[in-house]
C-alpha positions as CSV (number, residue, x, y, z in Angstrom):
1,M,0.0,0.0,0.0
2,R,1.1,3.6,-0.6
3,S,0.7,6.1,2.1
4,I,-1.6,9.1,1.4
5,W,-0.4,11.4,4.3
6,K,2.6,11.8,6.6
7,G,2.6,13.7,9.8
8,S,2.3,13.1,13.6
9,I,-0.3,12.3,16.2
10,G,-0.1,14.8,19.0
11,F,-0.5,12.9,22.3
12,G,0.0,15.6,25.0
13,L,3.5,16.9,24.5
14,V,4.5,13.7,22.6
15,N,4.5,13.7,18.8
16,I,4.2,10.3,17.2
17,P,5.3,10.4,13.5
18,V,3.0,8.2,11.4
19,K,2.0,7.4,7.8
20,L,-1.6,7.2,6.8
21,Y,-3.0,4.5,4.5
22,S,-6.5,4.2,3.2
23,G,-8.3,1.5,5.2
24,V,-11.2,0.9,2.8
25,Q,-11.7,0.3,-0.9
26,N,-14.7,0.3,-3.2
27,S,-16.1,-3.1,-4.1
28,N,-18.3,-1.8,-6.9
29,L,-17.3,-2.7,-10.5
30,D,-15.8,0.2,-12.5
31,L,-18.3,0.7,-15.3
32,D,-17.8,3.2,-18.1
33,M,-20.7,5.1,-19.9
34,L,-20.6,4.3,-23.6
35,D,-22.4,5.2,-26.8
36,E,-24.3,2.1,-27.7
37,R,-23.7,2.6,-31.4
38,D,-19.9,2.4,-31.4
39,H,-19.0,1.9,-27.7
40,A,-17.1,5.2,-27.6
41,K,-16.7,6.7,-24.1
42,I,-19.1,9.4,-23.1
43,K,-17.4,12.7,-22.1
44,F,-19.0,15.4,-20.0
45,L,-18.8,19.1,-21.0
46,R,-19.1,22.2,-18.8
47,V,-21.9,24.1,-20.5
48,N,-23.4,27.6,-19.9
49,E,-27.1,27.0,-19.2
50,N,-28.0,30.2,-21.1
51,S,-25.9,30.0,-24.2
52,H,-25.6,26.2,-24.2
53,K,-21.9,26.6,-25.2
54,E,-19.0,24.9,-23.6
55,V,-17.1,27.1,-21.0
56,P,-13.3,27.0,-20.9
57,Y,-12.0,25.8,-17.5
58,E,-10.1,29.1,-16.9
59,K,-13.4,31.0,-17.3
60,I,-15.2,29.1,-14.6
61,V,-15.6,30.7,-11.1
62,K,-17.3,29.5,-8.0
63,G,-20.1,31.3,-6.3
64,Y,-22.6,30.9,-3.4
65,F,-26.3,31.8,-3.9
66,L,-27.3,34.3,-1.2
67,K,-30.3,36.6,-1.2
68,D,-31.2,36.2,-4.9
69,Q,-27.7,36.7,-6.1
70,Y,-24.4,34.8,-6.5
71,I,-21.5,35.9,-4.3
72,I,-18.3,35.1,-6.3
73,L,-15.3,33.7,-4.5
74,D,-11.7,33.9,-5.6
75,K,-8.7,31.9,-4.6
76,H,-7.8,34.4,-1.8
77,D,-11.2,33.8,-0.1
78,F,-10.6,30.0,-0.1
79,E,-7.1,30.6,1.3
80,D,-8.4,32.8,4.1
81,A,-11.1,30.2,5.0
82,A,-8.8,27.2,4.8
83,P,-7.6,25.6,8.0
84,E,-3.9,26.2,8.8
85,K,-2.0,23.5,7.0
86,T,-0.6,21.3,9.8
87,K,0.9,17.9,9.9
88,I,-0.4,17.2,13.4
89,I,-3.4,15.1,14.3
90,E,-4.0,16.7,17.6
91,L,-5.8,14.6,20.2
92,E,-8.3,16.9,22.0
93,N,-10.0,14.5,24.4
94,F,-10.9,10.8,25.0
95,V,-14.4,9.2,24.9
96,D,-16.1,5.9,25.1
97,I,-16.4,4.9,21.4
98,T,-19.9,3.5,22.2
99,E,-21.0,7.1,22.8
100,I,-20.5,8.0,19.1
101,N,-23.6,7.3,17.1
102,P,-22.8,5.3,13.9
103,V,-24.5,8.0,11.8
104,Y,-21.4,10.2,12.4
105,Y,-18.9,7.7,10.8
106,E,-17.4,8.3,7.4
107,T,-14.2,6.5,6.3
108,S,-11.2,4.9,8.0
109,Y,-7.5,5.1,7.6
110,Y,-4.7,2.8,9.0
111,T,-1.7,4.4,10.7
112,E,1.8,3.1,10.7
113,P,4.5,4.5,13.0
114,E,7.8,5.9,11.6
115,K,10.9,4.2,13.1
116,Q,11.5,6.9,15.6
117,G,7.9,6.9,16.9
118,K,7.4,3.2,17.5
119,K,7.5,3.2,21.3
120,A,5.2,6.2,21.7
121,Y,2.9,4.6,19.1
122,A,2.8,1.4,21.1
123,L,2.1,3.3,24.3
124,L,-0.9,5.1,22.9
125,L,-2.2,1.9,21.2
126,K,-1.9,-0.2,24.4
127,A,-3.3,2.6,26.6
128,L,-6.4,2.9,24.4
129,E,-6.8,-0.9,24.5
130,K,-6.6,-1.0,28.3
131,S,-8.8,2.0,28.9
132,G,-11.4,1.1,26.3
133,K,-11.3,4.7,25.1
134,A,-11.0,6.4,21.8
135,G,-9.3,9.7,21.1
136,V,-11.1,12.6,19.4
137,A,-8.9,14.7,17.1
138,R,-8.8,17.1,14.2
139,F,-6.5,16.9,11.2
140,V,-6.1,18.5,7.7
141,L,-6.3,16.3,4.7
142,R,-6.4,17.7,1.2
143,N,-6.9,21.3,2.5
144,T,-10.0,20.3,4.5
145,E,-10.3,20.1,8.3
146,N,-11.6,16.8,9.5
147,L,-12.9,15.5,12.8
148,C,-11.9,11.9,13.6
149,V,-11.6,9.3,16.3
150,I,-8.4,7.3,16.9
151,H,-9.1,3.8,18.1
152,P,-7.1,0.5,18.2
153,M,-7.9,-2.5,15.9
154,D,-5.8,-5.6,15.8
155,G,-2.6,-3.9,16.9
156,V,-3.0,-0.9,14.6
157,L,-4.2,2.6,15.4
158,V,-7.1,3.4,13.1
159,I,-8.2,6.9,12.3
160,T,-11.9,7.1,11.4
161,K,-13.3,10.3,10.1
162,I,-16.6,11.4,11.6
163,R,-19.0,14.1,10.6
164,F,-19.3,17.5,12.3
165,E,-22.7,18.0,14.0
166,Q,-23.9,20.5,11.3
167,E,-23.4,17.8,8.7
168,V,-26.1,15.5,10.2
169,R,-29.7,16.5,9.4
170,S,-32.3,17.2,12.0
171,R,-34.8,14.4,12.7
172,S,-37.5,16.9,13.6
173,E,-39.4,16.3,10.4
174,I,-39.3,12.5,10.5
175,T,-42.5,10.8,11.7
176,K,-41.9,9.0,15.0
177,V,-43.8,6.1,16.4
178,N,-43.8,7.0,20.1
179,D,-47.6,6.8,20.2
180,V,-47.9,3.2,18.8
181,T,-48.9,0.7,21.4
182,I,-47.0,-2.6,21.5
183,T,-48.5,-5.4,23.6
184,K,-46.5,-7.5,26.0
185,K,-46.8,-10.7,24.0
186,E,-45.7,-8.9,20.8
187,M,-42.7,-7.5,22.6
188,D,-41.8,-10.9,24.1
189,V,-41.9,-12.6,20.7
190,G,-40.0,-9.7,19.1
191,L,-37.2,-10.0,21.8
192,A,-37.2,-13.8,21.3
193,L,-36.7,-13.3,17.5
194,I,-33.8,-11.0,18.1
195,K,-32.2,-13.5,20.5
196,Q,-32.7,-16.3,18.0
197,Y,-30.9,-14.3,15.2
198,S,-28.2,-13.0,17.5
199,S,-24.6,-13.9,16.9
200,K,-21.1,-12.4,17.1
201,F,-20.4,-10.0,14.4
202,D,-18.4,-11.6,11.6
203,L,-17.8,-9.2,8.7
204,S,-16.5,-12.1,6.5
205,A,-19.9,-13.6,6.5
206,F,-21.3,-10.7,4.4
207,K,-20.3,-10.4,0.8
208,D,-21.0,-7.9,-2.0
209,E,-23.3,-10.4,-3.8
210,Y,-24.5,-7.9,-6.4
211,S,-21.0,-7.1,-7.7
212,N,-20.1,-10.8,-7.6
213,E,-23.1,-11.8,-9.7
214,L,-22.6,-8.9,-12.1
215,L,-19.0,-10.0,-12.7
216,K,-20.2,-13.5,-13.4
217,I,-22.6,-12.1,-16.0
218,I,-19.8,-10.0,-17.6
219,K,-17.4,-13.0,-17.8
220,A,-20.2,-15.2,-19.3
221,K,-21.1,-12.5,-21.9
222,S,-17.4,-12.2,-22.9
223,K,-17.6,-15.9,-23.9
224,G,-20.9,-15.4,-25.7
225,K,-22.9,-17.2,-22.9
226,R,-25.5,-16.2,-20.4
227,A,-24.8,-16.7,-16.7
228,T,-27.3,-18.5,-14.5
229,V,-28.1,-16.1,-11.6
230,K,-29.8,-17.3,-8.4
231,K,-32.7,-15.1,-7.6
232,M,-33.6,-14.6,-4.0
233,K,-37.3,-15.2,-3.2
234,P,-38.5,-13.2,-0.3
235,Q,-40.7,-15.1,2.2
236,K,-44.1,-13.7,2.9
237,A,-46.2,-14.1,6.0
238,S,-49.6,-15.8,5.7
239,S,-51.2,-13.3,8.1
240,D,-51.5,-9.5,8.4
241,D,-51.4,-9.8,12.2
242,L,-48.1,-8.6,13.7
243,Y,-48.0,-11.3,16.4
244,D,-48.8,-14.1,13.9
245,Q,-46.0,-12.8,11.6
246,L,-43.5,-12.8,14.5
247,M,-44.5,-16.3,15.5
248,Q,-44.1,-17.5,11.9
249,S,-40.7,-15.9,11.8
250,L,-39.6,-17.8,14.9
251,S,-40.8,-21.1,13.5
252,S,-39.1,-20.5,10.1
253,K,-35.8,-19.8,11.8
254,K,-36.1,-22.9,13.9
255,G,-36.8,-24.9,10.8
256,A,-33.8,-23.5,9.0
């Protein structure tokens, strides 16, 4: 793997030199948009919506629509607003990672210590493991300030970007179900169903089946054949009553 960032983790007055590596990759197939007549690639043009003519890149500016007009920004505005370029991931405080709602998570990066920072890296890693805590920090990546948590995973410090509060939409307009009455017997069967389906989380048990099946189709078509794809048939309950549906779910799981 090739590192995408070099800097330090600031742990109090201790700086831990590290390299950052992308911890995730896209499992989707890379498909191109083509003209069906000759399979030429489709190119996108930047077009003026009034004149319908292509606009040269050097003539394009960025603007923010405010009070019925666009406020145009130049490179100095972006420089003034940009966070100070720093190579320090500054730990600000420590929290229980269970307190962070999954809706805040974005993407993860692996860290690797530079030779001179191995002992301090090991100390932070083992201290986080022993305390059960995660560090909250900020860092600048590609000129953008990011909020993140630093947490241990299999002997590696992982930096997971999380969203700022203003990036998460309010739930005030979402219809809630606080006024719906659930009977005791429905709750008991619901809990029993959860217990029956409960297991330790094993990520390897979950595969990107869509991409796998699509790749089978692509390989078959390249040989002039048609792949046989297994279609999943969703099960349907024979009753509209919630309690009956739950009981049927329990029985079908036992049978499986």
